[in-house]
N, C-alpha and C positions, 0 to 999 in steps of 0.2 A: 504494501500499498504506498509505502514511501516512497518507490520509485515511481509510482502512477502521481503523486504530486510533484515531484521535482520535473518528472517528464512536462506537465503541463506546465509547470511554471517556464519552463527553457522555450515550449511554444509560444508561449505568448510574450516572450523579452526576446523571440525570434522575431515575430511580426511587427511588435513594438520597432523593433532599431530597422526593420526592413523599411517601415514607415519614415521613420526619422532619415535615413540614409535617401529614401526617394525622396521626401521633402527637402534635404540638404541639395541635392542633384539639381532639381528643379528651380531654388531658388540662386544656386552660381550659374546654372544658365540664362537666367533671365539676367542676373548681375553682368554675365559677359555681355548679353545683346547690347542690355543697356550703355556699358563702357565703349563701345563699340561706336555707337552713336556718338561720342564725343570728337568734338574737332580740335587737332592740334594746332589748328591758325591762331586759337585765341591765347595759346602756351606759346607758340613763336610770337607774337607780337609783344607779350610781356619780355621775353627774353629779349628780343629789340631792342625796345624800351630802357630795358635794366643795360644792354650792352653800350648804347647812347651814351645815357647817364655817366657810364663807367669810362668812357673815353674820354670825355671832358674833363672828368673827374681828373682822371690821368695826365691830361694834355695839362691842366691847372697847378696842378703839384709838382710837377717835374720842370715845371717854368718854360716848357716849351711854348705858350701862346706868348709870355711876356717877353720872349726871345723874337719869335715872330715879328711881334708888333715894332719893338727896338730896329731889329732890321729890316723891315717891309719885305721878308723872305717868308717863304711858306713851305721851303724845303725840308725843315726840321718835321714839321707838322706834316709832311706828307709821308715821308719816314714812317712816323709811327701809324698814321693811318692805314698804310701799304701792310702791316703787320698784325693787322686784324685776321681772323678766320676767313677763309675763301669763301665760304658760302653768304658772307653780309656784305655788304657795300655802304659805306660812308662818306658824308662829305662835311667839311668844316669851313664855315662862314665866319669872321669876325666884321661885326659892324662900328662905328664909332658912333658918337653921340648926336649926328645929325642923321645916323640911318644910312649910313654910305658903307659900302662893302670895303672892306680894308684887305684883308684878307681871305683868300680862297683855298682852298685845298681839296681833292674828292679823289678816290682811291681808283688808281691806275686797274684799267680794265672793267671799270664801271661805266654805266650808262643808266642815268635818272632818268626810267621809264616805267616802276614799278606802279603797280595801284595803291599800295598802301605804304607811305611815308611816314617813318616817324622822326620828332623832331624835339630835341631839350634844348633849354638856353639857359646860360648864365650868364651873370654879370661881373664884369671885372674892372677894377678900379687899378689903372697902372701911373705909377708915382715917380716918371721919371726926373724933369726938370720942375715938370708941373703936374697937375691931377690931371688923368685922362679918363673917360669912363666908355668903357666898352661891352658889347653885347655878343656872348659867342655863342652858335648854333650849331650844334652837331645833329645831321639828318642822317638815316640809317633806314636799310630797307635791305631784302634779302633779293638775291639774282635771279 
């Protein structure tokens, strides 16, 4: 009689575990279908915006923008922009206080023809012999 009770309990536990595993498999399949609908474009745009912000921060902290303004040359800025990953394109534009473009550099091999271009701006104060204000804009897009 003890054997019959344990065999019945084993049967009930087996049915419960079978139902539990079946429901878990159904939920996993539904989750995978839902996750396959998520677009990677939104994550790519966040990464590109962060890359633009990082690039302008690096250019400022390394003094590249200050040296470019003092020498009126975008050569060093172009070197930094060209060292970015191949899948993305960047453009650096520095405007003076009147809104005129003073420095311009674009990554070699990049053409600005993307439908989604992200832009990050930062103000810079250059204290050479007098105080000058500039706006630095970094545009970024994918090839």
